[in-house]
N, C-alpha and C positions, 0 to 999 in steps of 0.2 A: 627668215631663212634658217634652216637647221644648222646647228653647230658642227664644226669639223670634228671628226673622230680619228683617234690615233690608235693603231693596232700594231702590236709586235708579233712577228711570226718567225719560226725557225723552219728552214727547209734543208734537206740533205741531198747532195748529189751522190749517187751510188753507181757502181759499175766496175768492171775489171780495170786493171792497170793500163795506162796509156790510151784510154778511149777518148780523152780530151776533157775530162771534168774540170781540171784546173784552168784550161784554156777557155772553156765556156764561161766559167765564173769571171775570169779576167775580162773577157769581152763584155759580159753583162755589167759588171761593176765599174770598170775603168775604160771600156770601149777600146781595148788594146789587144794585140795578139803577139805572142812570142813563140816561135817554133822550136825553141830549145826545150828538150824534155828533162824535167826534174821530177823525180819520184816524190809524191806526197808521203810524208811520214806522219802517221796518226791522222790528224785532221787540221785543216786550215780554215779559219772563220773570216768571212768578209761580210760587208753590210751595204745595203742600198735601199734608199727610200723610193717608194712608188706611190703615185697618186691614182685613186679610183673615185668613181662617183656611184653612189647607191641609187637605186630607182627612185627613192624619195628625195633625191637631189642632195643628200648629205655628202659632203666631201670626206673621203677616207684617205688618211695618210698611213701607208703600211711601211713599217720598218722591217725589211726582210733581211734576216740573218741567214747567210748561206754557208753551210758546212760542206767543205770539200773532204770527203771521206777516202782514206787510203784504199786503193783498189786491190790489194793483195788478199786473195781468198783465205789464206791461212790465218789472217788476222781478223776476219769477219766476226767470229764468235767472241774474240777478246774485246773488240771495239764496240759491239752493238749496244750494250747497256749505257756506256758513257756517252757515246757519240749520237745515238739515235734518240735518246731520252728527250722528250719535249718537242719533237718534230711535228709540224702541222702539215707538211707536204714533202714530196719526193720527186726529184728529177732522176729518172733511170736512164743512164747514158750507155749507148753501145756505139761501136765503131763500124761504119759502113764497109770498111775494108777487111774486117775480121768477123766472120759469121759466128764464131764461138762466143763473142762478147754479147750477142743477142740472147743466146741460150742461157747464159749465166744470170741474166737480169731477174728471172723469176725468183731465184734464191736470194738475190740482194733485196728485192722488194719485200719478200716474205720475211727476211731477217728484220727489216724495219717494222713491219706489221706485228711481228712477235713481241716487240718491245712497246710500241705505242698504239697498237690497234690499227684498223684500216683507216688510212688517211688518203687525201688526194695524191694521185700519181700522174706525171706527165713523162712520156718517153721522148728522149732526144736521140735520133739516129744521126750521129755526128760525122763530120768529115765529108760532106757531100761535095766539097771542092776537089776531092781526089777522084774524079770521075773515071779515070783510067784504071783504078784499082778496086772498083766496086765489087763486093762479094754478096752483099744483101741487095736484092733487086727492089726497085721502087714498087710498092704495092705487094710485096712479097707476102705470101700467105702466112709465113712464120711470124712476121711482124703483126699481122692481123690477129693471130692466135694469142700472141704474147700480151697485146694491149687489151684484148677482149677479157682475158682472165682477171684483169684489175679494173676494167671499165675505164681505161685510160686513153686520152688522146695522144697522138704522136706527131712529131714534127721532124722533118729532115732538116738538119741544121749544119752550120759551119762556123766554128769559133774563129776560123781564119778570116772569112769574109764578113761575118756577122749575120749571115742569112738565118732568119727565124729565131735568133737567140732571144731578142727582146720579146717576141711573140710567145715563145714557150714559157718564159718566166712570168709574163703577164697573165697567161692562161692559168698557170698554177696559182698565182695570187688570187685570181677570180674564183677558182675552185675552193681555195682555203676560205675566202670570205663567204661563199655560198654555204659551205659546211658550218660556218658560224651563224648562219641564218640571215646573212646580209645579201639581199638581191642587188646585183651589180648591173648598172646601166651599160648597154653595149653600144 
């Protein structure tokens, strides 16, 4: 039986302020939710281990370091070199209740690409639990265009309920492994 392989990877969550990046990470890493809003200053780093299996049945242990990047636009240029350097994947987060947050994601993703080149991207359309406040419609052509530009899958997610949070991070992990030449069993 093939020996287990350990891989370290860095992923960045990007998007405008208050889209739920910190909450998505808290749900993913600690399986918790806190609805108090605290602005992220600079970046906050969290870590979680994920297990994958390659098609050759090799066990893969991924140490995923998740960087929560400050969402203030004015700081994007100041932060990019230090915070994006070494990233292997991106979760681009928008808020289903604020249409403008989707439009800004192109610039966020491009900022990461400018530092590290093209890496796997997954879009998280967050806050689907706020059904009465939806501004971005399900299947919206704007979402389709945004993800098409980066050949990125997207997931409607809720940090509050946990819906699709695990799935979107697992998908990004799989994409990172595939980019490294490792075929992952599904």
